[in-house]
C-alpha angles and dihedrals in degrees: 000000000000149000126269132199135175145166127203116189109200091190088058093239113151117267113240108257095199095049092045092053090046091050092054091045088055089067096043089125090067092054114017095161100069139354129191142157123203124192126215142180096033089319093299089120128050129188118190134183140186111198132214104187113227107138119037102002094202125114092245088072093059120120151276080055116199141198125180088272107031148033122203139192113192136183118191140028134286098209096191093050093122092058093045091048091056090050091050092047088056087052090055104265121141124210130210097182137041092229130121088226092069089048089054095051094049091043089057091049090052104037101018112204091349088072091088089065089061095052124099103192149058122288154155112186145154125210120195121204099217094203100050100025090231121145131213116196128181141181122201122262097263104029101253091145124046129238115183124180146174120208135182131150092276104045150006119214119185134177148154091248128030092227087075091058091048091049090053095043114017091182088076092067093109123134119244099217095186092059091045091050092052089052094050093052104039110001092254108159133117095028097070133072093243119083127196089267120079111247096008112111142180124241099234123239115276093021135119127207121212125196106191122167090340094309119120120210131172122205132182114232104174133061130173116250114260107192128084115228127220106244135138118247092242093053091044091051092052092047092047092053092046092055095040095050090049090048089055092045092052091051091052089065105112144129090215132057118290127204138165135238105232128198125174092262141095102262103059091033089057090053095053090041088055091047089056092057091069108011121058099170127105112300125181124216126194124208132182106234123200107185113214092010111129095222096045109141101199095098089059092044091051090055089052092050091052094045094051099034094245127156105245122208112190112199112204112221119209127176100214137162092290095056094109091046089056090045089055090053090049091052090051088061096039091048086211139037125277130224096229129066087209088090089085098061090041089054089054092048091053092044093055099037092062088073089071112018143028098200127051128192111214138185098231115141101031096104095051090046101044107028097260097154095070094175088059101035102033093083094057090046093053091045089053092052090053091046092054092047093246092146095156093052091042092057092044095049092042089058094045094046090049089051096048097036131356127281092208093059090043091053092046094052092045091054092044091053091052101041119117116251092252092056092048089051090050090052093049090050102041107022108027089027102212106103091090090062089075112083145147112016093013100037089113131021139188114233121222118247111277116250114257123214127177105201116142087231121080089205094053092045088058092044091051091048089052089048090055097044122020094029094050088054090052091048089052093059094038091058095042096049097042092047091049084074098036092255126145114221115203123193119201093185088061092063103129092223090058092046093049092047097047094049090058094053125101113265090242090066090059100041119030142128088032091296138105124229088034096162092049092052093048096041091053096039095112094047102040123090108255095243090059096045093052097045113093098178122118113201102163110210104328118213132171094213091119088070090054091053094048091051096047105050094135091053090051091050091050088059103037098037099044118125091250092053092048091051091060090074096218104107131046097235094203093053091042094053091047090050093051092048100041114012108033094090092056134075093002090302090161088071091057091051091044089058091048091051089050090054094050092047090049091054090047092050103041109019105032093046 
């Protein structure tokens, strides 16, 4: 896990050495073990790298890594690198390191751009052909690792974090008000091509970029499966567990200590339960602990630690006087806001876990894959049962979902997810009463094109849409926050084999018995602690930050209603003050104000400075 940076001058002007070195230094936190920039083609091309050593800790595995043909900078992990290396050895390739980076560069030489279809992992990389000067860039299937870039007719600049681009070319420090406006309204952020900086974009998940003879092209290489296979639940359960256990095993490959973030829920508990089927050594877990908070999950996590003989590390989360200072630091690493206040406890978990481990296994991705957010996905599931004529199962699941959750909230969220933009705007203005807060530069916005999926299952269409939007946003902050502390976050539920398999299963295997993630629960039944298997609740990542916002209204107003904030011409200060005083405690109003605070802190961090 590392940071990459590069410049390609199409006009063949020399790349600035000083600014390139400064740009790589800017992401030193991503790769504190080694940093280097190498220049090519009469110094018209630069490739830079900041290394966090995980596999093969020796200096020979440093980057940029070169062969006689190619040079590569790579951020991520190819988990099946051992298997691919053996295949390449059979094809006649020799290896001088034990790193996955050398596997990547030989795999590209052998399979060219088709190499990415062989990889099981997470990545953002660039390979330079030293003879032709052509570049091949790629981002992993689901967007676990970031790839940001700026392109005009004269140059291409790419990097893991936008701050490197800004360090190289400060003139690009221009706000993208459309992207900021989308965030303020609906929390749209890391899942779209636009960033918060005008002209700086993201290479989207599952896409490659080709720079050939000065021409830049982007091509999609991955699509979700669309067909539903004919398989019994018992056979599906066996196959699921086989893939899941192997996904966990692959992600335990490391030359540095590995731990797991552990909540009180099914996803992370399944990971540590799987670990214990093949690894009996000491294994640390890390849990956010909110004493006296009703939804605190540490008691459940503690039971799991005891049941599986894990070393638990509770991390007490307090929202103190320095909360906003920490939030500003978080936003520096995010390079944007984020829709969820849960970023603060996760920051603390990452901060403390570095004292013991360098790699963390995490449960991200399970909900979007397996229907975990029942309140959001239950409507599509029930619709599918009616559409297939499964009246008996519809009535049964309707009753169970209403018992475990609430049909009214399921129906509300289903409608909200399918409402046209104009109707959502009407609701924000007249029901939730916060649309009028947005003014000036963000008074109107253009929405990105909605993702299109062609599964024959309404539930899986919604799951795939969530996988391509909400989840990518979560992955954006997971990468930024973990790398702020030089931590590698690994996600077994993002294994492409598991994703491809689950999206071909009947909907009833994902949601059943009034519960989401049904196949996960049943496949792991014999390995899970009993208290986890029997608990159907889905809490997400609970956080009592709303209470902090309600109790600190004057502090919020001092930030959002300052003269500098008013001069930005993005919020109607009169409407904003009224909302803080009278509406913030209603309809999750704290989230609206949280987003506004994120925006102001972003301007303070990136534009004012």
